Structures are given as C-alpha cells and as structure tokens.
N, CA, C and O atoms as a GROMACS GRO file, in nm:
protein
  580
    1UNK      N    1  16.172  -3.397  -6.354
    1UNK     CA    2  16.203  -3.372  -6.492
    1UNK      C    3  16.324  -3.278  -6.498
    1UNK      O    4  16.328  -3.177  -6.429
    2UNK      N    5  16.418  -3.313  -6.579
    2UNK     CA    6  16.537  -3.231  -6.597
    2UNK      C    7  16.539  -3.179  -6.740
    2UNK      O    8  16.521  -3.255  -6.835
    3UNK      N    9  16.561  -3.049  -6.754
    3UNK     CA   10  16.584  -2.995  -6.887
    3UNK      C   11  16.700  -2.898  -6.878
    3UNK      O   12  16.727  -2.841  -6.772
    4UNK      N   13  16.768  -2.878  -6.989
    4UNK     CA   14  16.888  -2.797  -6.989
    4UNK      C   15  16.881  -2.692  -7.097
    4UNK      O   16  16.820  -2.712  -7.203
    5UNK      N   17  16.944  -2.580  -7.068
    5UNK     CA   18  16.957  -2.471  -7.164
    5UNK      C   19  17.105  -2.438  -7.170
    5UNK      O   20  17.168  -2.417  -7.066
    6UNK      N   21  17.161  -2.434  -7.288
    6UNK     CA   22  17.303  -2.401  -7.303
    6UNK      C   23  17.314  -2.260  -7.360
    6UNK      O   24  17.258  -2.230  -7.465
    7UNK      N   25  17.386  -2.176  -7.288
    7UNK     CA   26  17.405  -2.038  -7.332
    7UNK      C   27  17.550  -2.019  -7.374
    7UNK      O   28  17.642  -2.048  -7.297
    8UNK      N   29  17.571  -1.970  -7.492
    8UNK     CA   30  17.705  -1.945  -7.544
    8UNK      C   31  17.743  -1.800  -7.518
    8UNK      O   32  17.659  -1.717  -7.487
    9UNK      N   33  17.872  -1.772  -7.531
    9UNK     CA   34  17.920  -1.635  -7.514
    9UNK      C   35  17.850  -1.541  -7.610
    9UNK      O   36  17.833  -1.571  -7.728
   10UNK      N   37  17.811  -1.427  -7.558
   10UNK     CA   38  17.762  -1.316  -7.637
   10UNK      C   39  17.821  -1.190  -7.573
   10UNK      O   40  17.870  -1.198  -7.460
   11UNK      N   41  17.818  -1.077  -7.640
   11UNK     CA   42  17.875  -0.957  -7.579
   11UNK      C   43  17.814  -0.919  -7.445
   11UNK      O   44  17.884  -0.865  -7.359
   12UNK      N   45  17.683  -0.948  -7.424
   12UNK     CA   46  17.621  -0.913  -7.297
   12UNK      C   47  17.632  -1.024  -7.193
   12UNK      O   48  17.590  -1.005  -7.079
   13UNK      N   49  17.688  -1.139  -7.229
   13UNK     CA   50  17.709  -1.250  -7.136
   13UNK      C   51  17.851  -1.304  -7.154
   13UNK      O   52  17.868  -1.412  -7.209
   14UNK      N   53  17.952  -1.231  -7.110
   14UNK     CA   54  18.089  -1.275  -7.134
   14UNK      C   55  18.138  -1.377  -7.033
   14UNK      O   56  18.190  -1.339  -6.928
   15UNK      N   57  18.124  -1.503  -7.062
   15UNK     CA   58  18.175  -1.607  -6.975
   15UNK      C   59  18.319  -1.640  -7.013
   15UNK      O   60  18.355  -1.632  -7.130
   16UNK      N   61  18.401  -1.678  -6.915
   16UNK     CA   62  18.539  -1.712  -6.948
   16UNK      C   63  18.554  -1.842  -7.025
   16UNK      O   64  18.660  -1.867  -7.083
   17UNK      N   65  18.452  -1.925  -7.027
   17UNK     CA   66  18.455  -2.050  -7.104
   17UNK      C   67  18.350  -2.042  -7.214
   17UNK      O   68  18.274  -1.945  -7.222
   18UNK      N   69  18.345  -2.144  -7.297
   18UNK     CA   70  18.256  -2.141  -7.412
   18UNK      C   71  18.108  -2.137  -7.378
   18UNK      O   72  18.031  -2.071  -7.447
   19UNK      N   73  18.066  -2.206  -7.272
   19UNK     CA   74  17.923  -2.210  -7.245
   19UNK      C   75  17.896  -2.245  -7.099
   19UNK      O   76  17.976  -2.311  -7.033
   20UNK      N   77  17.784  -2.197  -7.052
   20UNK     CA   78  17.730  -2.236  -6.922
   20UNK      C   79  17.602  -2.312  -6.953
   20UNK      O   80  17.521  -2.268  -7.033
   21UNK      N   81  17.584  -2.426  -6.889
   21UNK     CA   82  17.463  -2.505  -6.907
   21UNK      C   83  17.379  -2.492  -6.780
   21UNK      O   84  17.428  -2.515  -6.669
   22UNK      N   85  17.253  -2.455  -6.798
   22UNK     CA   86  17.158  -2.442  -6.689
   22UNK      C   87  17.066  -2.563  -6.693
   22UNK      O   88  17.004  -2.591  -6.796
   23UNK      N   89  17.057  -2.634  -6.583
   23UNK     CA   90  16.979  -2.756  -6.578
   23UNK      C   91  16.878  -2.747  -6.464
   23UNK      O   92  16.913  -2.711  -6.352
   24UNK      N   93  16.752  -2.780  -6.494
   24UNK     CA   94  16.644  -2.774  -6.395
   24UNK      C   95  16.631  -2.908  -6.325
   24UNK      O   96  16.606  -3.012  -6.388
   25UNK      N   97  16.648  -2.904  -6.195
   25UNK     CA   98  16.633  -3.020  -6.106
   25UNK      C   99  16.714  -3.142  -6.150
   25UNK      O  100  16.660  -3.252  -6.158
   26UNK      N  101  16.844  -3.124  -6.179
   26UNK     CA  102  16.926  -3.240  -6.214
   26UNK      C  103  16.965  -3.317  -6.088
   26UNK      O  104  16.948  -3.268  -5.977
   27UNK      N  105  17.016  -3.437  -6.106
   27UNK     CA  106  17.075  -3.506  -5.992
   27UNK      C  107  17.203  -3.432  -5.958
   27UNK      O  108  17.288  -3.408  -6.044
   28UNK      N  109  17.216  -3.396  -5.832
   28UNK     CA  110  17.334  -3.324  -5.786
   28UNK      C  111  17.371  -3.380  -5.649
   28UNK      O  112  17.283  -3.405  -5.566
   29UNK      N  113  17.498  -3.401  -5.626
   29UNK     CA  114  17.542  -3.465  -5.502
   29UNK      C  115  17.562  -3.364  -5.390
   29UNK      O  116  17.581  -3.245  -5.415
   30UNK      N  117  17.558  -3.414  -5.268
   30UNK     CA  118  17.590  -3.330  -5.152
   30UNK      C  119  17.731  -3.275  -5.165
   30UNK      O  120  17.757  -3.159  -5.129
   31UNK      N  121  17.823  -3.356  -5.215
   31UNK     CA  122  17.961  -3.310  -5.230
   31UNK      C  123  17.969  -3.190  -5.324
   31UNK      O  124  18.038  -3.093  -5.295
   32UNK      N  125  17.898  -3.196  -5.437
   32UNK     CA  126  17.897  -3.084  -5.531
   32UNK      C  127  17.835  -2.960  -5.467
   32UNK      O  128  17.889  -2.850  -5.480
   33UNK      N  129  17.723  -2.977  -5.398
   33UNK     CA  130  17.655  -2.864  -5.336
   33UNK      C  131  17.740  -2.802  -5.225
   33UNK      O  132  17.752  -2.680  -5.217
   34UNK      N  133  17.798  -2.886  -5.141
   34UNK     CA  134  17.881  -2.835  -5.032
   34UNK      C  135  18.004  -2.762  -5.085
   34UNK      O  136  18.045  -2.660  -5.028
   35UNK      N  137  18.064  -2.812  -5.191
   35UNK     CA  138  18.180  -2.746  -5.251
   35UNK      C  139  18.140  -2.608  -5.305
   35UNK      O  140  18.211  -2.510  -5.284
   36UNK      N  141  18.026  -2.600  -5.374
   36UNK     CA  142  17.978  -2.473  -5.428
   36UNK      C  143  17.950  -2.374  -5.315
   36UNK      O  144  17.998  -2.260  -5.319
   37UNK      N  145  17.874  -2.415  -5.214
   37UNK     CA  146  17.838  -2.325  -5.105
   37UNK      C  147  17.960  -2.280  -5.026
   37UNK      O  148  17.968  -2.164  -4.986
   38UNK      N  149  18.056  -2.369  -5.005
   38UNK     CA  150  18.178  -2.332  -4.933
   38UNK      C  151  18.258  -2.228  -5.009
   38UNK      O  152  18.324  -2.143  -4.949
   39UNK      N  153  18.252  -2.234  -5.142
   39UNK     CA  154  18.327  -2.136  -5.223
   39UNK      C  155  18.260  -1.999  -5.223
   39UNK      O  156  18.325  -1.897  -5.245
   40UNK      N  157  18.130  -1.997  -5.198
   40UNK     CA  158  18.055  -1.872  -5.213
   40UNK      C  159  18.022  -1.803  -5.081
   40UNK      O  160  18.010  -1.680  -5.077
   41UNK      N  161  18.008  -1.878  -4.974
   41UNK     CA  162  17.959  -1.823  -4.848
   41UNK      C  163  18.062  -1.841  -4.738
   41UNK      O  164  18.096  -1.954  -4.703
   42UNK      N  165  18.112  -1.731  -4.683
   42UNK     CA  166  18.203  -1.737  -4.570
   42UNK      C  167  18.133  -1.802  -4.451
   42UNK      O  168  18.017  -1.771  -4.424
   43UNK      N  169  18.202  -1.890  -4.381
   43UNK     CA  170  18.146  -1.954  -4.262
   43UNK      C  171  18.049  -2.066  -4.290
   43UNK      O  172  17.986  -2.116  -4.196
   44UNK      N  173  18.035  -2.108  -4.415
   44UNK     CA  174  17.942  -2.217  -4.448
   44UNK      C  175  17.989  -2.346  -4.382
   44UNK      O  176  18.109  -2.375  -4.381
   45UNK      N  177  17.896  -2.423  -4.328
   45UNK     CA  178  17.926  -2.556  -4.276
   45UNK      C  179  17.850  -2.658  -4.360
   45UNK      O  180  17.739  -2.631  -4.407
   46UNK      N  181  17.909  -2.775  -4.378
   46UNK     CA  182  17.849  -2.876  -4.464
   46UNK      C  183  17.706  -2.908  -4.424
   46UNK      O  184  17.671  -2.909  -4.306
   47UNK      N  185  17.625  -2.934  -4.526
   47UNK     CA  186  17.484  -2.964  -4.506
   47UNK      C  187  17.444  -3.085  -4.588
   47UNK      O  188  17.514  -3.126  -4.681
   48UNK      N  189  17.330  -3.143  -4.551
   48UNK     CA  190  17.269  -3.250  -4.630
   48UNK      C  191  17.157  -3.185  -4.711
   48UNK      O  192  17.054  -3.148  -4.655
   49UNK      N  193  17.177  -3.171  -4.840
   49UNK     CA  194  17.082  -3.101  -4.927
   49UNK      C  195  16.968  -3.190  -4.977
   49UNK      O  196  16.871  -3.139  -5.032
   50UNK      N  197  16.978  -3.320  -4.960
   50UNK     CA  198  16.881  -3.413  -5.018
   50UNK      C  199  16.738  -3.385  -4.981
   50UNK      O  200  16.652  -3.380  -5.069
   51UNK      N  201  16.709  -3.366  -4.853
   51UNK     CA  202  16.572  -3.345  -4.808
   51UNK      C  203  16.516  -3.215  -4.866
   51UNK      O  204  16.401  -3.210  -4.910
   52UNK      N  205  16.597  -3.109  -4.864
   52UNK     CA  206  16.554  -2.980  -4.917
   52UNK      C  207  16.521  -2.991  -5.066
   52UNK      O  208  16.417  -2.944  -5.111
   53UNK      N  209  16.610  -3.054  -5.142
   53UNK     CA  210  16.589  -3.066  -5.287
   53UNK      C  211  16.465  -3.148  -5.318
   53UNK      O  212  16.393  -3.119  -5.414
   54UNK      N  213  16.439  -3.249  -5.237
   54UNK     CA  214  16.322  -3.336  -5.260
   54UNK      C  215  16.191  -3.260  -5.242
   54UNK      O  216  16.089  -3.298  -5.300
   55UNK      N  217  16.191  -3.152  -5.162
   55UNK     CA  218  16.069  -3.077  -5.135
   55UNK      C  219  16.057  -2.950  -5.218
   55UNK      O  220  15.963  -2.873  -5.199
   56UNK      N  221  16.148  -2.927  -5.307
   56UNK     CA  222  16.146  -2.806  -5.390
   56UNK      C  223  16.050  -2.822  -5.507
   56UNK      O  224  16.030  -2.933  -5.558
   57UNK      N  225  15.991  -2.711  -5.549
   57UNK     CA  226  15.918  -2.711  -5.676
   57UNK      C  227  16.017  -2.742  -5.787
   57UNK      O  228  15.989  -2.821  -5.877
   58UNK      N  229  16.131  -2.677  -5.780
   58UNK     CA  230  16.241  -2.699  -5.874
   58UNK      C  231  16.365  -2.633  -5.817
   58UNK      O  232  16.357  -2.553  -5.723
   59UNK      N  233  16.477  -2.667  -5.873
   59UNK     CA  234  16.600  -2.596  -5.844
   59UNK      C  235  16.678  -2.593  -5.975
   59UNK      O  236  16.662  -2.680  -6.060
   60UNK      N  237  16.761  -2.492  -5.988
   60UNK     CA  238  16.834  -2.474  -6.112
   60UNK      C  239  16.983  -2.476  -6.081
   60UNK      O  240  17.029  -2.410  -5.988
   61UNK      N  241  17.057  -2.554  -6.158
   61UNK     CA  242  17.201  -2.562  -6.143
   61UNK      C  243  17.268  -2.509  -6.269
   61UNK      O  244  17.219  -2.529  -6.380
   62UNK      N  245  17.379  -2.440  -6.251
   62UNK     CA  246  17.459  -2.390  -6.363
   62UNK      C  247  17.591  -2.466  -6.363
   62UNK      O  248  17.656  -2.481  -6.259
   63UNK      N  249  17.630  -2.513  -6.481
   63UNK     CA  250  17.753  -2.591  -6.494
   63UNK      C  251  17.844  -2.530  -6.599
   63UNK      O  252  17.800  -2.482  -6.703
   64UNK      N  253  17.972  -2.534  -6.569
   64UNK     CA  254  18.077  -2.509  -6.668
   64UNK      C  255  18.148  -2.641  -6.684
   64UNK      O  256  18.209  -2.691  -6.589
   65UNK      N  257  18.140  -2.697  -6.802
   65UNK     CA  258  18.184  -2.835  -6.822
   65UNK      C  259  18.106  -2.920  -6.722
   65UNK      O  260  17.983  -2.922  -6.728
   66UNK      N  261  18.171  -2.989  -6.631
   66UNK     CA  262  18.099  -3.069  -6.532
   66UNK      C  263  18.100  -3.005  -6.394
   66UNK      O  264  18.048  -3.064  -6.299
   67UNK      N  265  18.160  -2.886  -6.380
   67UNK     CA  266  18.169  -2.820  -6.251
   67UNK      C  267  18.042  -2.742  -6.220
   67UNK      O  268  17.996  -2.662  -6.302
   68UNK      N  269  17.985  -2.766  -6.102
   68UNK     CA  270  17.870  -2.690  -6.055
   68UNK      C  271  17.919  -2.551  -6.016
   68UNK      O  272  17.999  -2.537  -5.923
   69UNK      N  273  17.870  -2.448  -6.086
   69UNK     CA  274  17.915  -2.311  -6.060
   69UNK      C  275  17.803  -2.220  -6.011
   69UNK      O  276  17.829  -2.106  -5.973
   70UNK      N  277  17.679  -2.269  -6.011
   70UNK     CA  278  17.568  -2.188  -5.964
   70UNK      C  279  17.448  -2.272  -5.928
   70UNK      O  280  17.433  -2.385  -5.974
   71UNK      N  281  17.361  -2.215  -5.844
   71UNK     CA  282  17.244  -2.287  -5.795
   71UNK      C  283  17.141  -2.188  -5.742
   71UNK      O  284  17.177  -2.085  -5.686
   72UNK      N  285  17.014  -2.219  -5.758
   72UNK     CA  286  16.906  -2.149  -5.690
   72UNK      C  287  16.794  -2.250  -5.664
   72UNK      O  288  16.769  -2.340  -5.745
   73UNK      N  289  16.727  -2.234  -5.550
   73UNK     CA  290  16.619  -2.323  -5.510
   73UNK      C  291  16.486  -2.250  -5.520
   73UNK      O  292  16.477  -2.131  -5.488
   74UNK      N  293  16.384  -2.320  -5.564
   74UNK     CA  294  16.250  -2.265  -5.576
   74UNK      C  295  16.157  -2.347  -5.487
   74UNK      O  296  16.107  -2.452  -5.526
   75UNK      N  297  16.134  -2.295  -5.366
   75UNK     CA  298  16.040  -2.359  -5.273
   75UNK      C  299  15.901  -2.303  -5.304
   75UNK      O  300  15.890  -2.196  -5.364
   76UNK      N  301  15.796  -2.375  -5.264
   76UNK     CA  302  15.663  -2.324  -5.297
   76UNK      C  303  15.558  -2.366  -5.197
   76UNK      O  304  15.581  -2.449  -5.109
   77UNK      N  305  15.441  -2.305  -5.212
   77UNK     CA  306  15.329  -2.331  -5.122
   77UNK      C  307  15.234  -2.435  -5.178
   77UNK      O  308  15.130  -2.462  -5.118
   78UNK      N  309  15.266  -2.495  -5.291
   78UNK     CA  310  15.178  -2.592  -5.354
   78UNK      C  311  15.074  -2.528  -5.444
   78UNK      O  312  14.992  -2.598  -5.504
   79UNK      N  313  15.076  -2.397  -5.454
   79UNK     CA  314  14.978  -2.324  -5.535
   79UNK      C  315  15.046  -2.228  -5.631
   79UNK      O  316  15.120  -2.270  -5.720
   80UNK      N  317  15.020  -2.100  -5.612
   80UNK     CA  318  15.069  -2.000  -5.707
   80UNK      C  319  15.186  -1.917  -5.656
   80UNK      O  320  15.238  -1.833  -5.730
   81UNK      N  321  15.230  -1.941  -5.531
   81UNK     CA  322  15.341  -1.866  -5.474
   81UNK      C  323  15.464  -1.955  -5.463
   81UNK      O  324  15.455  -2.071  -5.423
   82UNK      N  325  15.578  -1.901  -5.499
   82UNK     CA  326  15.705  -1.970  -5.481
   82UNK      C  327  15.803  -1.873  -5.416
   82UNK      O  328  15.785  -1.752  -5.419
   83UNK      N  329  15.907  -1.930  -5.359
   83UNK     CA  330  16.004  -1.855  -5.282
   83UNK      C  331  16.144  -1.889  -5.332
   83UNK      O  332  16.184  -2.005  -5.333
   84UNK      N  333  16.216  -1.788  -5.372
   84UNK     CA  334  16.351  -1.806  -5.421
   84UNK      C  335  16.445  -1.814  -5.301
   84UNK      O  336  16.445  -1.726  -5.216
   85UNK      N  337  16.523  -1.921  -5.294
   85UNK     CA  338  16.614  -1.942  -5.181
   85UNK      C  339  16.754  -1.977  -5.230
   85UNK      O  340  16.772  -2.043  -5.333
   86UNK      N  341  16.852  -1.932  -5.155
   86UNK     CA  342  16.991  -1.977  -5.169
   86UNK      C  343  17.052  -1.952  -5.306
   86UNK      O  344  17.127  -2.037  -5.355
   87UNK      N  345  17.022  -1.839  -5.369
   87UNK     CA  346  17.089  -1.806  -5.495
   87UNK      C  347  17.240  -1.803  -5.467
   87UNK      O  348  17.287  -1.722  -5.388
   88UNK      N  349  17.314  -1.891  -5.533
   88UNK     CA  350  17.456  -1.909  -5.502
   88UNK      C  351  17.535  -1.925  -5.631
   88UNK      O  352  17.498  -2.005  -5.717
   89UNK      N  353  17.643  -1.849  -5.643
   89UNK     CA  354  17.735  -1.862  -5.756
   89UNK      C  355  17.876  -1.876  -5.700
   89UNK      O  356  17.917  -1.801  -5.611
   90UNK      N  357  17.950  -1.972  -5.754
   90UNK     CA  358  18.088  -1.996  -5.712
   90UNK      C  359  18.166  -1.865  -5.715
   90UNK      O  360  18.153  -1.785  -5.808
   91UNK      N  361  18.246  -1.843  -5.615
   91UNK     CA  362  18.322  -1.718  -5.600
   91UNK      C  363  18.398  -1.680  -5.728
   91UNK      O  364  18.403  -1.563  -5.763
   92UNK      N  365  18.456  -1.777  -5.798
   92UNK     CA  366  18.533  -1.750  -5.920
   92UNK      C  367  18.445  -1.714  -6.039
   92UNK      O  368  18.497  -1.669  -6.142
   93UNK      N  369  18.314  -1.732  -6.027
   93UNK     CA  370  18.222  -1.711  -6.139
   93UNK      C  371  18.123  -1.598  -6.115
   93UNK      O  372  18.036  -1.573  -6.198
   94UNK      N  373  18.136  -1.530  -6.002
   94UNK     CA  374  18.041  -1.423  -5.969
   94UNK      C  375  18.059  -1.301  -6.060
   94UNK      O  376  18.166  -1.278  -6.118
   95UNK      N  377  17.951  -1.224  -6.071
   95UNK     CA  378  17.946  -1.099  -6.148
   95UNK      C  379  17.967  -1.120  -6.298
   95UNK      O  380  18.029  -1.039  -6.366
   96UNK      N  381  17.913  -1.232  -6.346
   96UNK     CA  382  17.921  -1.263  -6.489
   96UNK      C  383  17.784  -1.296  -6.547
   96UNK      O  384  17.775  -1.346  -6.659
   97UNK      N  385  17.678  -1.269  -6.472
   97UNK     CA  386  17.542  -1.291  -6.522
   97UNK      C  387  17.483  -1.426  -6.489
   97UNK      O  388  17.367  -1.452  -6.521
   98UNK      N  389  17.559  -1.513  -6.426
   98UNK     CA  390  17.510  -1.648  -6.397
   98UNK      C  391  17.394  -1.643  -6.298
   98UNK      O  392  17.294  -1.712  -6.317
   99UNK      N  393  17.406  -1.564  -6.193
   99UNK     CA  394  17.297  -1.553  -6.095
   99UNK      C  395  17.168  -1.505  -6.156
   99UNK      O  396  17.061  -1.559  -6.127
  100UNK      N  397  17.176  -1.404  -6.242
  100UNK     CA  398  17.055  -1.353  -6.309
  100UNK      C  399  16.992  -1.461  -6.396
  100UNK      O  400  16.869  -1.474  -6.400
  101UNK      N  401  17.074  -1.539  -6.466
  101UNK     CA  402  17.019  -1.645  -6.550
  101UNK      C  403  16.959  -1.758  -6.467
  101UNK      O  404  16.859  -1.817  -6.507
  102UNK      N  405  17.019  -1.789  -6.353
  102UNK     CA  406  16.960  -1.889  -6.264
  102UNK      C  407  16.819  -1.845  -6.222
  102UNK      O  408  16.725  -1.924  -6.227
  103UNK      N  409  16.806  -1.719  -6.182
  103UNK     CA  410  16.676  -1.666  -6.141
  103UNK      C  411  16.578  -1.670  -6.258
  103UNK      O  412  16.462  -1.709  -6.241
  104UNK      N  413  16.621  -1.629  -6.375
  104UNK     CA  414  16.533  -1.626  -6.492
  104UNK      C  415  16.482  -1.766  -6.526
  104UNK      O  416  16.363  -1.783  -6.553
  105UNK      N  417  16.569  -1.866  -6.525
  105UNK     CA  418  16.526  -2.003  -6.554
  105UNK      C  419  16.427  -2.050  -6.447
  105UNK      O  420  16.330  -2.119  -6.478
  106UNK      N  421  16.452  -2.011  -6.321
  106UNK     CA  422  16.362  -2.051  -6.212
  106UNK      C  423  16.223  -1.992  -6.228
  106UNK      O  424  16.126  -2.051  -6.180
  107UNK      N  425  16.210  -1.877  -6.294
  107UNK     CA  426  16.078  -1.814  -6.309
  107UNK      C  427  15.990  -1.886  -6.410
  107UNK      O  428  15.871  -1.855  -6.420
  108UNK      N  429  16.043  -1.978  -6.482
  108UNK     CA  430  15.968  -2.046  -6.589
  108UNK      C  431  15.901  -2.174  -6.539
  108UNK      O  432  15.897  -2.273  -6.613
  109UNK      N  433  15.851  -2.176  -6.419
  109UNK     CA  434  15.792  -2.294  -6.359
  109UNK      C  435  15.641  -2.287  -6.347
  109UNK      O  436  15.582  -2.373  -6.282
  110UNK      N  437  15.575  -2.188  -6.408
  110UNK     CA  438  15.429  -2.180  -6.407
  110UNK      C  439  15.369  -2.122  -6.281
  110UNK      O  440  15.249  -2.139  -6.258
  111UNK      N  441  15.446  -2.053  -6.200
  111UNK     CA  442  15.393  -1.990  -6.079
  111UNK      C  443  15.349  -1.847  -6.111
  111UNK      O  444  15.387  -1.792  -6.214
  112UNK      N  445  15.270  -1.788  -6.022
  112UNK     CA  446  15.219  -1.652  -6.045
  112UNK      C  447  15.298  -1.548  -5.969
  112UNK      O  448  15.321  -1.438  -6.020
  113UNK      N  449  15.339  -1.580  -5.846
  113UNK     CA  450  15.409  -1.486  -5.760
  113UNK      C  451  15.540  -1.548  -5.714
  113UNK      O  452  15.543  -1.662  -5.666
  114UNK      N  453  15.649  -1.474  -5.729
  114UNK     CA  454  15.779  -1.521  -5.683
  114UNK      C  455  15.829  -1.425  -5.576
  114UNK      O  456  15.845  -1.306  -5.600
  115UNK      N  457  15.854  -1.478  -5.458
  115UNK     CA  458  15.899  -1.400  -5.343
  115UNK      C  459  16.047  -1.425  -5.320
  115UNK      O  460  16.098  -1.532  -5.350
  116UNK      N  461  16.115  -1.325  -5.266
  116UNK     CA  462  16.254  -1.342  -5.225
  116UNK      C  463  16.283  -1.250  -5.108
  116UNK      O  464  16.238  -1.136  -5.105
  117UNK      N  465  16.359  -1.299  -5.014
  117UNK     CA  466  16.414  -1.218  -4.906
  117UNK      C  467  16.563  -1.207  -4.931
  117UNK      O  468  16.625  -1.302  -4.979
  118UNK      N  469  16.620  -1.090  -4.900
  118UNK     CA  470  16.764  -1.073  -4.924
  118UNK      C  471  16.821  -0.970  -4.830
  118UNK      O  472  16.749  -0.888  -4.773
  119UNK      N  473  16.951  -0.975  -4.815
  119UNK     CA  474  17.022  -0.878  -4.734
  119UNK      C  475  17.042  -0.750  -4.815
  119UNK      O  476  17.041  -0.755  -4.938
  120UNK      N  477  17.060  -0.637  -4.748
  120UNK     CA  478  17.069  -0.508  -4.818
  120UNK      C  479  17.174  -0.504  -4.930
  120UNK      O  480  17.151  -0.439  -5.033
  121UNK      N  481  17.287  -0.570  -4.913
  121UNK     CA  482  17.390  -0.562  -5.017
  121UNK      C  483  17.350  -0.635  -5.146
  121UNK      O  484  17.417  -0.620  -5.248
  122UNK      N  485  17.242  -0.712  -5.143
  122UNK     CA  486  17.194  -0.784  -5.262
  122UNK      C  487  17.074  -0.715  -5.329
  122UNK      O  488  17.019  -0.766  -5.426
  123UNK      N  489  17.035  -0.600  -5.277
  123UNK     CA  490  16.917  -0.531  -5.330
  123UNK      C  491  16.929  -0.501  -5.479
  123UNK      O  492  16.834  -0.527  -5.554
  124UNK      N  493  17.040  -0.449  -5.523
  124UNK     CA  494  17.057  -0.414  -5.665
  124UNK      C  495  17.048  -0.538  -5.754
  124UNK      O  496  16.986  -0.534  -5.860
  125UNK      N  497  17.109  -0.647  -5.710
  125UNK     CA  498  17.103  -0.772  -5.786
  125UNK      C  499  16.957  -0.814  -5.808
  125UNK      O  500  16.918  -0.843  -5.921
  126UNK      N  501  16.877  -0.816  -5.702
  126UNK     CA  502  16.739  -0.861  -5.716
  126UNK      C  503  16.653  -0.761  -5.792
  126UNK      O  504  16.559  -0.801  -5.861
  127UNK      N  505  16.681  -0.634  -5.781
  127UNK     CA  506  16.612  -0.536  -5.865
  127UNK      C  507  16.641  -0.563  -6.012
  127UNK      O  508  16.550  -0.556  -6.095
  128UNK      N  509  16.767  -0.594  -6.046
  128UNK     CA  510  16.804  -0.626  -6.184
  128UNK      C  511  16.736  -0.754  -6.232
  128UNK      O  512  16.721  -0.775  -6.352
  129UNK      N  513  16.696  -0.839  -6.138
  129UNK     CA  514  16.623  -0.961  -6.172
  129UNK      C  515  16.472  -0.937  -6.183
  129UNK      O  516  16.397  -1.030  -6.210
  130UNK      N  517  16.428  -0.812  -6.161
  130UNK     CA  518  16.287  -0.778  -6.178
  130UNK      C  519  16.204  -0.775  -6.051
  130UNK      O  520  16.082  -0.759  -6.059
  131UNK      N  521  16.266  -0.790  -5.935
  131UNK     CA  522  16.191  -0.788  -5.810
  131UNK      C  523  16.163  -0.645  -5.765
  131UNK      O  524  16.245  -0.556  -5.785
  132UNK      N  525  16.046  -0.625  -5.705
  132UNK     CA  526  16.005  -0.496  -5.651
  132UNK      C  527  16.027  -0.496  -5.500
  132UNK      O  528  16.024  -0.602  -5.437
  133UNK      N  529  16.048  -0.378  -5.443
  133UNK     CA  530  16.058  -0.366  -5.298
  133UNK      C  531  15.922  -0.392  -5.236
  133UNK      O  532  15.820  -0.340  -5.283
  134UNK      N  533  15.919  -0.472  -5.131
  134UNK     CA  534  15.796  -0.496  -5.055
  134UNK      C  535  15.833  -0.499  -4.907
  134UNK      O  536  15.950  -0.512  -4.871
  135UNK      N  537  15.733  -0.486  -4.823
  135UNK     CA  538  15.755  -0.501  -4.680
  135UNK      C  539  15.727  -0.645  -4.644
  135UNK      O  540  15.630  -0.705  -4.691
  136UNK      N  541  15.812  -0.701  -4.562
  136UNK     CA  542  15.793  -0.839  -4.517
  136UNK      C  543  15.844  -0.849  -4.374
  136UNK      O  544  15.916  -0.761  -4.327
  137UNK      N  545  15.808  -0.953  -4.308
  137UNK     CA  546  15.854  -0.976  -4.172
  137UNK      C  547  15.939  -1.101  -4.165
  137UNK      O  548  15.928  -1.191  -4.249
  138UNK      N  549  16.024  -1.106  -4.064
  138UNK     CA  550  16.111  -1.221  -4.043
  138UNK      C  551  16.126  -1.242  -3.894
  138UNK      O  552  16.151  -1.147  -3.819
  139UNK      N  553  16.112  -1.364  -3.850
  139UNK     CA  554  16.128  -1.396  -3.708
  139UNK      C  555  16.222  -1.514  -3.694
  139UNK      O  556  16.201  -1.619  -3.755
  140UNK      N  557  16.326  -1.497  -3.615
  140UNK     CA  558  16.424  -1.603  -3.588
  140UNK      C  559  16.365  -1.696  -3.483
  140UNK      O  560  16.325  -1.650  -3.376
  141UNK      N  561  16.358  -1.828  -3.511
  141UNK     CA  562  16.293  -1.922  -3.420
  141UNK      C  563  16.388  -2.016  -3.351
  141UNK      O  564  16.345  -2.100  -3.271
  142UNK      N  565  16.515  -2.006  -3.379
  142UNK     CA  566  16.613  -2.098  -3.319
  142UNK      C  567  16.664  -2.039  -3.188
  142UNK      O  568  16.708  -1.924  -3.183
  143UNK      N  569  16.659  -2.118  -3.084
  143UNK     CA  570  16.704  -2.075  -2.951
  143UNK      C  571  16.856  -2.060  -2.947
  143UNK      O  572  16.928  -2.127  -3.022
  144UNK      N  573  16.903  -1.973  -2.860
  144UNK     CA  574  17.045  -1.961  -2.834
  144UNK      C  575  17.123  -1.878  -2.934
  144UNK      O  576  17.246  -1.876  -2.929
  145UNK      N  577  17.056  -1.810  -3.025
  145UNK     CA  578  17.128  -1.727  -3.122
  145UNK      C  579  17.076  -1.587  -3.120
  145UNK      O  580  17.124  -1.502  -3.195
   0.00000   0.00000   0.00000
C-alpha cells in the first residue's frame, strides 16, 4: 500500500522548493536508490535494493518533484518491534528537516517499539527524533574485514 503526504513550506520547515512529498512503500527503482545513496554516503557502491525492500515492513521515500531526495527503511520482527535502517537524505537536501519527517512518517506503522543503531555523530539527530539512549551490542560477522 502506498500513501503520500505533501508538506508545504512553513517557517519551521524551510524547503528550497514548494513541497516535499513523503510516500510510504512506493515503487522505486534501483537506479533512483543508488543515485540517492551515492550522493549521501562517501564510498557507497551500487546495490540491489529489491530484496531488502520486499522484506521491509515499510519504507518511506521523500520526493522533490520527481527526484528521490530521502529514504528510510523500516525492518521488523513480524510483531511489535521494528528497526530503523538506512536513513538517507541527498547531500543537497540535508539539514532541512527531511530526515526527521522520514522518521516520523515511518513511526506511523502500528508498531510498539522502534529501534535504531547509529554512529556517534548522528546522536543529536536521533535524539531530536525522540530516541532514547540505550545499551546495545553489535557483532561484525563478515570475514576479512
């Protein structure tokens, strides 16, 4: 199911264009996703997003006109826990509230607990999105790295 929310300029959301449209689980191509990720993440290598998107509870895309400018993935356990992954905003559109709105739209999926892991430089962003500090563990399972 795809639904969209259109947000217009307001003093607390100053976008350089008239509106950003947030769409839940729209059809999105690998080319669009790879272009977005390459613009936002140094060292990104092209990926096939199809399998990941097919297994998501939902994902949210942000568009300016027809350009994909933001994305977040909502993976889940099939129950009440979901995991926020890959919050990404195009380099030219960062620090304009798009990431916060992507996260907010993702929270409206009927889950009870939303988890996120992040690097230290993103701590303030996720606190502004309402996340609390918790202790968690992480183990790298890929050989040779």
